[in-house]
Rosetta silent file (secondary structure, phi, psi, omega in degrees, C-alpha in Angstrom):
SEQUENCE: XXXXXXXXXXXXXXXXXXXXXXXXXXXXXXXXXXXXXXXXXXXXXXXXXXXXXXXXXXXXXXXXXXXXXXXXXXXXXXXXXXXXX
SCORE:     score description
SCORE:     0.000 S_00000001
   1 L     0.000  128.238 -179.095    4.851  -32.949   -0.659 S_00000001
   2 L   -68.639  153.956  178.325    6.100  -29.392    0.049 S_00000001
   3 L   -64.884  148.554  179.125    4.981  -27.690    3.242 S_00000001
   4 L   -77.522  138.174  177.536    1.888  -25.540    3.000 S_00000001
   5 L   -96.767  124.149 -179.075    2.422  -21.808    3.118 S_00000001
   6 L  -112.346  111.106 -179.512   -0.064  -20.016    5.342 S_00000001
   7 L   -67.840  142.104  174.507   -0.178  -16.258    4.808 S_00000001
   8 L  -135.226  136.324 -179.192   -0.407  -14.124    7.895 S_00000001
   9 L   -72.671  141.235  174.720   -1.022  -10.423    7.990 S_00000001
  10 L  -153.814  166.343 -174.243    1.611   -8.230    9.564 S_00000001
  11 L   -88.114   -5.240 -176.341    2.581   -4.604    9.500 S_00000001
  12 H   -60.604  -42.888 -179.324    6.079   -5.074    8.058 S_00000001
  13 H   -68.873  -35.519  175.706    4.947   -4.756    4.445 S_00000001
  14 H   -63.771  -43.065  178.055    2.860   -1.680    5.285 S_00000001
  15 H   -64.614  -42.033  177.817    5.888   -0.142    6.997 S_00000001
  16 H   -61.249  -44.616  179.541    8.094   -1.066    4.035 S_00000001
  17 H   -59.924  -43.549  178.061    5.635    0.531    1.613 S_00000001
  18 H   -62.524  -44.806 -179.247    5.610    3.736    3.669 S_00000001
  19 H   -64.721  -41.594  179.108    9.408    3.783    3.888 S_00000001
  20 H   -61.837  -33.251  178.617    9.826    3.166    0.157 S_00000001
  21 L   -66.010  -17.394 -179.731    7.590    6.166   -0.497 S_00000001
  22 L   -92.628   -4.691 -177.831   10.155    8.356    1.286 S_00000001
  23 L   -90.189  135.558 -178.934   13.056    7.279   -0.944 S_00000001
  24 L   -62.301  140.623  177.038   13.989    9.541   -3.829 S_00000001
  25 L   -56.891  134.309  178.282   13.200    8.152   -7.293 S_00000001
  26 L    87.658  -13.489  177.935   16.252    6.467   -8.789 S_00000001
  27 L   -70.320  131.044 -177.591   18.089    6.119   -5.489 S_00000001
  28 L   -73.098  136.965 -176.241   19.565    2.601   -5.233 S_00000001
  29 E  -135.939  135.599  172.550   18.173    0.437   -2.417 S_00000001
  30 E  -111.884  127.866  177.594   19.116   -3.014   -1.123 S_00000001
  31 E  -112.933  117.037 -179.102   16.447   -4.962    0.776 S_00000001
  32 E   -91.682  140.239  178.500   17.761   -7.938    2.749 S_00000001
  33 L  -142.298  130.857 -179.566   15.557  -10.929    3.425 S_00000001
  34 L   -85.348  -20.767 -172.493   16.444  -14.134    5.266 S_00000001
  35 L  -122.857  143.105 -178.592   13.491  -16.204    4.098 S_00000001
  36 H   -60.205  -41.366  179.517   12.209  -17.118    0.652 S_00000001
  37 H   -60.905  -42.564  178.314    8.605  -16.394    1.639 S_00000001
  38 H   -65.631  -40.482  176.885    9.588  -12.877    2.771 S_00000001
  39 H   -58.854  -44.072  179.375   11.547  -12.325   -0.435 S_00000001
  40 H   -63.716  -38.576  177.835    8.475  -13.284   -2.444 S_00000001
  41 H   -65.580  -42.236 -179.664    6.323  -10.870   -0.437 S_00000001
  42 H   -65.491  -46.392 -179.837    8.801   -8.031   -0.955 S_00000001
  43 H   -65.203  -34.698  176.581    9.136   -8.616   -4.700 S_00000001
  44 H   -64.349  -40.262  177.275    5.338   -8.806   -5.034 S_00000001
  45 H   -64.100  -47.122  179.206    5.057   -5.447   -3.258 S_00000001
  46 H   -61.798  -40.539  178.795    7.725   -3.861   -5.471 S_00000001
  47 H   -61.340  -44.561 -179.296    6.055   -5.293   -8.577 S_00000001
  48 H   -66.339  -41.312 -175.348    2.698   -3.837   -7.528 S_00000001
  49 H   -81.314  -40.269 -169.346    4.104   -0.412   -6.599 S_00000001
  50 H  -124.852   -9.125  179.964    6.839    0.143   -9.179 S_00000001
  51 L    96.284  163.927 -174.700    6.588   -2.568  -11.844 S_00000001
  52 H   -63.144  -31.151 -177.144    8.635   -5.607  -12.776 S_00000001
  53 H   -81.131   -1.218 -175.092   11.617   -3.616  -14.039 S_00000001
  54 H   -82.263  -14.426 -174.024   12.067   -1.784  -10.724 S_00000001
  55 E  -139.708  157.271  170.440   13.852   -4.612   -8.901 S_00000001
  56 E  -123.064  152.075 -178.553   16.368   -7.426   -9.237 S_00000001
  57 E  -117.821  122.019 -177.256   16.429  -10.532   -7.086 S_00000001
  58 E  -121.162   89.079  179.905   19.768  -11.859   -5.853 S_00000001
  59 L  -160.990 -170.035 -178.100   19.227  -15.084   -3.954 S_00000001
  60 L   -64.278  -18.481  179.124   18.938  -18.831   -4.397 S_00000001
  61 L   -81.186  -22.568 -175.853   15.810  -18.403   -6.534 S_00000001
  62 L   -71.955  132.706 -179.046   17.560  -16.268   -9.154 S_00000001
  63 L   -70.836  -44.137 -179.245   18.619  -18.175  -12.250 S_00000001
  64 L  -129.384   88.972 -173.621   21.551  -15.926  -13.113 S_00000001
  65 H   -63.082  -37.295  179.014   22.564  -13.994  -10.017 S_00000001
  66 H   -63.154  -40.001  178.645   25.441  -12.156  -11.697 S_00000001
  67 H   -66.548  -39.149  178.153   23.089  -10.891  -14.399 S_00000001
  68 H   -63.955  -40.771  178.952   20.564   -9.819  -11.737 S_00000001
  69 H   -65.208  -43.378  178.499   23.249   -7.903   -9.861 S_00000001
  70 H   -65.295  -38.622  178.002   24.397   -6.175  -13.030 S_00000001
  71 H   -62.003  -40.187  177.659   20.791   -5.322  -13.944 S_00000001
  72 H   -64.432  -42.140 -179.259   20.366   -3.662  -10.541 S_00000001
  73 H   -62.362  -34.747 -174.341   23.575   -1.669  -11.026 S_00000001
  74 H   -96.909  -35.874 -168.675   22.446   -0.409  -14.441 S_00000001
  75 L  -125.954  -57.088 -170.409   18.637   -0.292  -14.409 S_00000001
  76 L   -73.917  148.606  178.109   16.641   -1.406  -11.384 S_00000001
  77 L   -83.345  -34.329 -172.955   16.244    0.749   -8.295 S_00000001
  78 E  -113.601  139.589  172.089   15.794   -2.097   -5.813 S_00000001
  79 E  -118.793  119.046  177.402   17.852   -5.189   -5.119 S_00000001
  80 E  -100.290  115.907 -171.082   16.121   -7.872   -3.035 S_00000001
  81 E  -132.838  156.995  175.079   18.873  -10.095   -1.669 S_00000001
  82 L  -108.799  134.360  179.971   19.517  -12.894    0.775 S_00000001
  83 L   -61.265  -19.269 -178.514   22.580  -12.673    3.040 S_00000001
  84 L   -90.735    2.578 -177.860   23.295  -16.331    2.275 S_00000001
  85 L   -76.050    0.000    0.000   23.505  -15.734   -1.499 S_00000001
């Protein structure tokens, strides 16, 4: 049985949302995340704010990481990545 995930409120996502609002539209951004849960929170925020096409995910969860990286280079503004990828 997988461990239970318990959400906890914190200000990091609020700070990230504020910071993202200061970035020029179309400017490429890489967001590093060490933990899968944090990656999921970041991608959920980006999806809510900018839509599904605004980001690519480059980590162990991505099915085709090379394709995700190329999609970020050509289309998406944000790349959510893990340093261990």
